[in-house]
Structures are given as structure tokens and as C-alpha cells.
DSSP file (Angstrom, degrees, kcal/mol; ACC not computed):
  #  RESIDUE AA STRUCTURE BP1 BP2  ACC     N-H-->O    O-->H-N    N-H-->O    O-->H-N    TCO  KAPPA ALPHA  PHI   PSI    X-CA   Y-CA   Z-CA
    1    1 A X              0   0    0      0, 0.0    51,-1.8     0, 0.0     2,-0.5   0.000 360.0 360.0 360.0 138.2    0.0    0.0    0.0
    2    2 A X  E     -AB  51  91A   0     89,-1.4    89,-0.6    49,-0.2     2,-0.5  -0.909 360.0-168.4-126.3 102.6    1.2    3.4   -0.8
    3    3 A X  E     -AB  50  90A   0     47,-2.8    47,-2.7    -2,-0.5     2,-0.4  -0.811   3.7-159.9 -99.4 128.9   -1.0    6.0    0.7
    4    4 A X  E     -AB  49  89A   0     85,-2.5    85,-2.1    -2,-0.5     2,-0.5  -0.918   6.0-168.3-108.3 133.0   -0.7    9.6   -0.3
    5    5 A X  E     -AB  48  88A   0     43,-2.8    43,-2.4    -2,-0.4     2,-1.0  -0.979  16.1-153.2-126.8 123.2   -2.0   12.4    2.0
    6    6 A X  E     -A   47   0A   0     81,-3.1    74,-2.8    -2,-0.5     2,-0.3  -0.807  28.9-161.3 -93.9  96.3   -2.5   16.1    1.0
    7    7 A X  B     -D   79   0B   0     39,-2.3     2,-0.3    -2,-1.0    72,-0.3  -0.603  19.1-119.5 -91.2 137.1   -2.2   17.7    4.4
    8    8 A X    >   -     0   0    0     70,-3.1     3,-2.3    -2,-0.3     4,-0.4  -0.572  25.0-128.2 -67.1 130.9   -3.4   21.2    5.2
    9    9 A X  G >  S+     0   0    0     -2,-0.3     3,-1.3     1,-0.3     4,-0.3   0.865 108.8  55.3 -46.8 -45.1   -0.3   23.2    6.4
   10   10 A X  G 3  S+     0   0    0      1,-0.3    -1,-0.3     2,-0.1     4,-0.2   0.633 110.7  45.1 -69.1 -14.4   -2.2   24.3    9.5
   11   11 A X  G <> S+     0   0    0     -3,-2.3     4,-3.4    67,-0.2     5,-0.3   0.271  77.4 109.9-110.2   5.8   -2.9   20.6   10.5
   12   12 A X  H <> S+     0   0    0     -3,-1.3     4,-2.4    -4,-0.4     5,-0.2   0.887  80.2  45.9 -52.8 -47.0    0.5   19.2    9.8
   13   13 A X  H  > S+     0   0    0     -4,-0.3     4,-1.9     2,-0.2    -1,-0.2   0.923 115.7  46.0 -62.1 -45.4    1.4   18.6   13.5
   14   14 A X  H  > S+     0   0    0      1,-0.2     4,-2.1     2,-0.2    -2,-0.2   0.945 114.0  48.1 -61.6 -49.1   -1.9   17.0   14.3
   15   15 A X  H  X S+     0   0    0     -4,-3.4     4,-3.2     1,-0.2     5,-0.2   0.920 108.3  54.1 -59.6 -43.0   -1.9   14.9   11.2
   16   16 A X  H  X S+     0   0    0     -4,-2.4     4,-2.6    -5,-0.3    -1,-0.2   0.922 106.7  51.9 -59.9 -44.0    1.7   13.6   11.9
   17   17 A X  H  X S+     0   0    0     -4,-1.9     4,-1.4     1,-0.2    -1,-0.2   0.927 112.8  46.1 -57.9 -44.5    0.6   12.5   15.4
   18   18 A X  H  X S+     0   0    0     -4,-2.1     4,-1.9     1,-0.2     3,-0.3   0.917 111.4  52.3 -64.4 -43.5   -2.3   10.6   13.8
   19   19 A X  H  X S+     0   0    0     -4,-3.2     4,-1.0     1,-0.2    -1,-0.2   0.866 104.1  55.2 -63.3 -39.3   -0.1    9.1   11.2
   20   20 A X  H  X S+     0   0    0     -4,-2.6     4,-0.7    -5,-0.2    -1,-0.2   0.861 113.3  42.6 -61.8 -35.2    2.4    7.9   13.8
   21   21 A X  H  X S+     0   0    0     -4,-1.4     4,-2.6    -3,-0.3     5,-0.3   0.798  99.0  77.9 -79.3 -27.8   -0.5    6.0   15.5
   22   22 A X  H  X S+     0   0    0     -4,-1.9     4,-2.3     1,-0.2     5,-0.2   0.915  98.6  36.7 -50.4 -59.2   -2.0    4.7   12.2
   23   23 A X  H  X S+     0   0    0     -4,-1.0     4,-3.1     1,-0.2    -1,-0.2   0.911 114.4  56.9 -64.4 -41.4    0.5    1.9   11.4
   24   24 A X  H  X S+     0   0    0     -4,-0.7     4,-3.0     1,-0.2    -1,-0.2   0.894 109.4  45.5 -61.6 -37.4    0.9    0.9   15.1
   25   25 A X  H  X S+     0   0    0     -4,-2.6     4,-1.8     2,-0.2    -1,-0.2   0.915 113.9  49.2 -68.8 -40.6   -2.9    0.3   15.4
   26   26 A X  H  <>S+     0   0    0     -4,-2.3     5,-2.7    -5,-0.3     6,-0.7   0.916 115.0  44.4 -63.9 -39.5   -3.0   -1.6   12.1
   27   27 A X  H ><5S+     0   0    0     -4,-3.1     3,-1.7     3,-0.2    -2,-0.2   0.944 111.3  53.2 -70.8 -45.5   -0.1   -3.8   13.3
   28   28 A X  H 3<5S+     0   0    0     -4,-3.0    -1,-0.2     1,-0.3    -2,-0.2   0.835 110.4  48.0 -56.9 -32.0   -1.5   -4.3   16.8
   29   29 A X  T 3<5S-     0   0    0     -4,-1.8    -1,-0.3    -5,-0.2    -2,-0.2   0.518 116.6-116.6 -85.6  -3.6   -4.8   -5.5   15.2
   30   30 A X  T < 5S+     0   0    0     -3,-1.7    -3,-0.2    -4,-0.3    -2,-0.1   0.706  80.1 123.2  79.4  21.7   -2.8   -7.8   12.8
   31   31 A X  S   <S+     0   0    0     -5,-2.7    24,-2.4    -6,-0.2     2,-0.2   0.659  70.6  37.3 -88.8 -18.9   -4.0   -6.0    9.6
   32   32 A X  B    S-E   54   0C   0     -6,-0.7    22,-0.2    22,-0.3     2,-0.1  -0.762  91.6 -94.8-125.4 168.8   -0.4   -5.3    8.4
   33   33 A X        -     0   0    0     20,-2.5    20,-0.1    -2,-0.2    -1,-0.1  -0.339  39.4-107.7 -79.0 171.0    2.9   -7.1    8.4
   34   34 A X  S    S+     0   0    0      2,-0.1     2,-0.4    -2,-0.1    -1,-0.1   0.609  87.4 111.2 -76.6 -12.2    5.4   -6.5   11.2
   35   35 A X  S    S-     0   0    0      1,-0.1    18,-0.4    18,-0.1    -2,-0.2  -0.507  80.5-112.9 -64.5 115.1    7.7   -4.6    8.7
   36   36 A X        -     0   0    0     -2,-0.4    -1,-0.1     1,-0.1     2,-0.1  -0.125  30.8-108.1 -56.3 146.6    7.4   -0.9    9.9
   37   37 A X        -     0   0    0     15,-0.1     2,-0.5    -3,-0.1    15,-0.2  -0.365  28.6-126.6 -71.9 152.9    5.7    1.4    7.6
   38   38 A X  E     -C   51   0A   0     13,-2.3    13,-2.7    -2,-0.1     2,-0.4  -0.895  21.6-156.5-103.5 133.6    7.9    4.0    5.8
   39   39 A X  E     +C   50   0A   0     -2,-0.5     2,-0.3    11,-0.2    11,-0.2  -0.924  13.3 177.0-114.6 132.2    7.0    7.7    6.0
   40   40 A X  E     -C   49   0A   0      9,-2.7     9,-2.3    -2,-0.4     2,-0.4  -0.964  12.2-162.1-130.6 147.1    7.9   10.3    3.6
   41   41 A X  E     -C   48   0A   0     -2,-0.3     7,-0.2     7,-0.2     5,-0.1  -0.998  29.7-112.7-129.4 138.6    7.1   14.0    3.3
   42   42 A X        -     0   0    0      5,-2.7     5,-0.2    -2,-0.4     3,-0.1  -0.413  23.2-133.5 -63.4 141.5    7.5   16.1    0.1
   43   43 A X  S    S+     0   0    0      1,-0.2    -1,-0.1     3,-0.1     3,-0.1   0.731  97.8  33.2 -74.5 -26.7   10.2   18.6    0.5
   44   44 A X  S    S+     0   0    0      3,-0.0     2,-0.3     1,-0.0    -1,-0.2   0.446 121.2  29.1-114.2  -3.5    8.3   21.6   -0.9
   45   45 A X  S    S-     0   0    0      2,-0.2     2,-1.7    -3,-0.1    -3,-0.2  -0.936  87.6 -94.0-148.7 174.8    4.8   21.0    0.2
   46   46 A X  S    S+     0   0    0     -2,-0.3   -39,-2.3   -39,-0.2     2,-0.5  -0.465  72.1 131.8 -94.3  68.0    2.7   19.3    2.9
   47   47 A X  E     -A    6   0A   0     -2,-1.7    -5,-2.7   -41,-0.2     2,-0.3  -0.980  36.0-166.5-115.5 126.4    2.2   15.9    1.2
   48   48 A X  E     -AC   5  41A   0    -43,-2.4   -43,-2.8    -2,-0.5     2,-0.4  -0.857   6.9-160.1-113.1 150.4    2.9   12.8    3.1
   49   49 A X  E     -AC   4  40A   0     -9,-2.3    -9,-2.7    -2,-0.3     2,-0.4  -0.995   2.6-167.2-128.9 135.0    3.3    9.2    1.8
   50   50 A X  E     -AC   3  39A   0    -47,-2.7   -47,-2.8    -2,-0.4     2,-0.5  -0.986   5.6-166.4-122.5 127.9    3.0    6.1    4.0
   51   51 A X  E     +AC   2  38A   0    -13,-2.7   -13,-2.3    -2,-0.4     2,-0.3  -0.952  24.2 136.3-119.0 128.4    4.2    2.7    2.6
   52   52 A X        -     0   0    0    -51,-1.8     2,-0.5    -2,-0.5   -16,-0.1  -0.965  45.2-110.4-158.7 175.3    3.2   -0.5    4.3
   53   53 A X        -     0   0    0    -18,-0.4   -20,-2.5    -2,-0.3     2,-0.1  -0.951  22.1-142.5-119.5 120.4    2.0   -4.1    3.5
   54   54 A X  B     -E   32   0C   0     -2,-0.5   -22,-0.3   -22,-0.2     2,-0.2  -0.473  19.6-124.6 -70.3 147.7   -1.4   -5.4    4.3
   55   55 A X    >   -     0   0    0    -24,-2.4     3,-2.4     1,-0.1     4,-0.5  -0.505  53.9 -68.8 -78.6 164.5   -1.7   -9.0    5.5
   56   56 A X  T 3  S+     0   0    0      1,-0.3    -1,-0.1    -2,-0.2   -24,-0.0  -0.360 127.0   5.4 -54.5 119.1   -4.1  -11.2    3.5
   57   57 A X  T 3> S+     0   0    0     -2,-0.2     4,-2.2    -3,-0.1    -1,-0.3   0.293  97.0 117.2  88.9 -13.4   -7.6   -9.8    4.3
   58   58 A X  H <>  +     0   0    0     -3,-2.4     4,-2.4     1,-0.2     5,-0.2   0.843  68.6  56.7 -56.2 -37.3   -6.2   -6.9    6.3
   59   59 A X  H  > S+     0   0    0     -4,-0.5     4,-1.2     1,-0.2    -1,-0.2   0.943 110.5  44.3 -62.5 -49.0   -7.5   -4.2    4.0
   60   60 A X  H  4 S+     0   0    0      1,-0.2     4,-0.2     2,-0.2    -1,-0.2   0.870 113.3  49.1 -62.4 -42.1  -11.1   -5.4    4.4
   61   61 A X  H >X S+     0   0    0     -4,-2.2     3,-1.4     1,-0.2     4,-1.0   0.870 107.1  56.3 -72.0 -32.8  -10.9   -5.9    8.1
   62   62 A X  H 3< S+     0   0    0     -4,-2.4     3,-0.4     1,-0.3    -1,-0.2   0.852  99.9  59.3 -64.8 -31.9   -9.4   -2.4    8.6
   63   63 A X  T 3< S+     0   0    0     -4,-1.2    -1,-0.3     1,-0.2    -2,-0.2   0.509 112.8  40.5 -76.1  -2.7  -12.4   -0.9    6.8
   64   64 A X  T <4 S+     0   0    0     -3,-1.4     2,-0.4    -4,-0.2    -1,-0.2   0.510  90.0  99.2-114.9 -13.5  -14.7   -2.5    9.5
   65   65 A X     X  -     0   0    0     -4,-1.0     4,-2.7    -3,-0.4     3,-0.4  -0.660  63.1-145.8 -89.0 129.4  -12.7   -2.0   12.7
   66   66 A X  H  > S+     0   0    0     -2,-0.4     4,-2.1     1,-0.2     5,-0.2   0.800  97.4  56.9 -62.7 -29.0  -13.8    1.0   14.9
   67   67 A X  H  > S+     0   0    0      2,-0.2     4,-1.4     1,-0.2    -1,-0.2   0.920 113.3  39.3 -72.0 -39.2  -10.2    1.8   16.1
   68   68 A X  H  > S+     0   0    0     -3,-0.4     4,-2.3     2,-0.2     5,-0.2   0.931 114.4  53.1 -72.1 -46.2   -9.0    2.2   12.5
   69   69 A X  H  X S+     0   0    0     -4,-2.7     4,-2.2     1,-0.2    -2,-0.2   0.864 105.4  56.4 -54.1 -38.0  -12.1    4.0   11.4
   70   70 A X  H  X S+     0   0    0     -4,-2.1     4,-1.7    -5,-0.2    -1,-0.2   0.916 108.2  46.2 -61.2 -45.8  -11.7    6.4   14.3
   71   71 A X  H  X S+     0   0    0     -4,-1.4     4,-1.7     1,-0.2    -2,-0.2   0.904 112.9  49.5 -67.3 -36.0   -8.2    7.4   13.1
   72   72 A X  H  X S+     0   0    0     -4,-2.3     4,-1.9     1,-0.2    -1,-0.2   0.858 109.0  53.3 -72.2 -31.5   -9.3    7.8    9.5
   73   73 A X  H  X S+     0   0    0     -4,-2.2     4,-0.6    -5,-0.2    -1,-0.2   0.821 111.5  45.9 -67.0 -31.5  -12.2   10.0   10.7
   74   74 A X  H  < S+     0   0    0     -4,-1.7     4,-0.3     1,-0.2    -2,-0.2   0.775 110.6  53.4 -83.4 -25.5   -9.8   12.2   12.5
   75   75 A X  H >< S+     0   0    0     -4,-1.7     3,-2.3    -5,-0.2     4,-0.4   0.910  93.3  74.6 -68.3 -45.1   -7.3   12.3    9.6
   76   76 A X  H >< S+     0   0    0     -4,-1.9     3,-1.9     1,-0.3    -1,-0.2   0.805  92.5  48.4 -47.1 -50.2  -10.0   13.5    7.1
   77   77 A X  T 3< S+     0   0    0     -4,-0.6    -1,-0.3     1,-0.3    -2,-0.1   0.683 104.7  62.6 -65.8 -15.2  -10.3   17.1    8.3
   78   78 A X  T <  S+     0   0    0     -3,-2.3   -70,-3.1    -4,-0.3    -1,-0.3   0.498  97.5  76.0 -79.6  -6.0   -6.6   17.5    8.2
   79   79 A X  B <   -D    7   0B   0     -3,-1.9     2,-0.3    -4,-0.4   -72,-0.2  -0.697  56.3-174.9-112.7 158.0   -6.6   16.9    4.5
   80   80 A X        -     0   0    0    -74,-2.8     2,-0.2     7,-0.3   -74,-0.1  -0.999  32.9-106.0-148.4 151.6   -7.4   18.9    1.4
   81   81 A X        -     0   0    0     -2,-0.3     2,-0.4     3,-0.0     5,-0.2  -0.548  44.6-172.0 -73.7 142.8   -7.7   18.4   -2.3
   82   82 A X  B >   -F   85   0D   0      3,-2.0     3,-2.2    -2,-0.2    -2,-0.0  -0.981  53.6 -11.5-146.7 126.3   -4.7   20.1   -4.0
   83   83 A X  T 3  S-     0   0    0     -2,-0.4     3,-0.1     1,-0.3    -1,-0.1   0.861 127.6 -52.0  55.4  40.5   -3.8   20.8   -7.7
   84   84 A X  T 3  S+     0   0    0      1,-0.3     2,-0.4    -3,-0.0    -1,-0.3   0.524 113.8 120.2  74.2   6.0   -6.5   18.4   -8.9
   85   85 A X  B <   -F   82   0D   0     -3,-2.2    -3,-2.0     1,-0.1    -1,-0.3  -0.816  68.7-108.2-101.3 145.7   -5.4   15.5   -6.7
   86   86 A X        -     0   0    0     -2,-0.4    -6,-0.1    -5,-0.2   -80,-0.1  -0.223  28.9-111.0 -70.3 161.9   -7.6   14.0   -4.1
   87   87 A X  S    S+     0   0    0      1,-0.2   -81,-3.1    -8,-0.1     2,-0.3   0.825 102.0  11.5 -68.5 -27.5   -6.9   14.7   -0.4
   88   88 A X  E     -B    5   0A   0    -83,-0.2     2,-0.4    -9,-0.1   -83,-0.2  -0.992  68.7-169.6-144.4 152.1   -5.9   11.0    0.1
   89   89 A X  E     -B    4   0A   0    -85,-2.1   -85,-2.5    -2,-0.3     2,-0.1  -0.998   7.3-171.5-145.0 140.2   -5.2    8.3   -2.4
   90   90 A X  E     +B    3   0A   0     -2,-0.4   -87,-0.2   -87,-0.2     2,-0.1  -0.444  11.3 174.9-136.8  62.1   -4.6    4.6   -1.8
   91   91 A X  E     -B    2   0A   0    -89,-0.6   -89,-1.4     1,-0.1     2,-0.5  -0.414  26.5-132.8 -67.4 146.2   -3.5    2.8   -4.9
   92   92 A X        -     0   0    0    -91,-0.2     2,-0.4    -2,-0.1    -1,-0.1  -0.847  24.8-177.4-105.1 136.4   -2.6   -0.9   -4.3
   93   93 A X        -     0   0    0     -2,-0.5     2,-0.4     0, 0.0     0, 0.0  -0.939  21.7-133.4-127.9 150.4    0.5   -2.4   -5.6
   94   94 A X        -     0   0    0     -2,-0.4     2,-0.3   -93,-0.0    -2,-0.0  -0.886  30.1-118.5 -99.7 134.4    1.9   -6.0   -5.5
   95   95 A X        -     0   0    0     -2,-0.4     2,-0.5     1,-0.0   -42,-0.0  -0.610  26.2-156.3 -74.9 128.8    5.6   -6.3   -4.5
   96   96 A X        -     0   0    0     -2,-0.3     2,-0.3     2,-0.0    -1,-0.0  -0.940   5.8-144.2-112.5 124.8    7.7   -7.8   -7.1
   97   97 A X              0   0    0     -2,-0.5     0, 0.0     1,-0.1     0, 0.0  -0.668 360.0 360.0 -81.5 136.2   10.9   -9.6   -6.2
   98   98 A X              0   0    0     -2,-0.3    -1,-0.1     0, 0.0    -2,-0.0   0.502 360.0 360.0 -69.8 360.0   13.7   -9.1   -8.7
């Protein structure tokens, strides 16, 4: 999973605290692998990228769990659409080994 978040500049600190909790909650619930998520921030704007790997079925379970939904609900007002891009985007990728 590569999640992209367009964060309001005024909400950056609040969002970062939520993002720090996000993967830990997913991991504690067994929805993602134990490999720690990677966090990136664009150097010129308040765009964050979170990279992690779902376990089989984790994506669906996360969308039904109140602890995860609570974090997502708190994240939403911290985000904004920007330059024609959605406030958050969740494309799914498969890892390919060389």
C-alpha cells in the first residue's frame, strides 16, 4: 500500500501524530505485516506518503474496525484536495521480487 495524503499546512502537526499512530494500530490489530511502515514527506509541500504491506484480508478488516475508522475520521479534516489531486489516495501495488 502506498497512501498519499495532501495535508493542510495548519494541520501538519496534528496529522503527523495521527499518522504515527496509524500503522501501530493496524499492526496491533494484525492487519499489516510487522515490517514498519515507511513515512515520507514532500520537501516543498505538505504531502505525506505512507508505505506498508497489508496481510491477507487486512485491508477489508481495517475498513470494518472501529479503532481504524476512528483514526481515519480524525485524519480526514486535516486533509485537502490540491492541484487536482484527491486529499488522500490509496493505490494498491503488489511487491515484485527481482
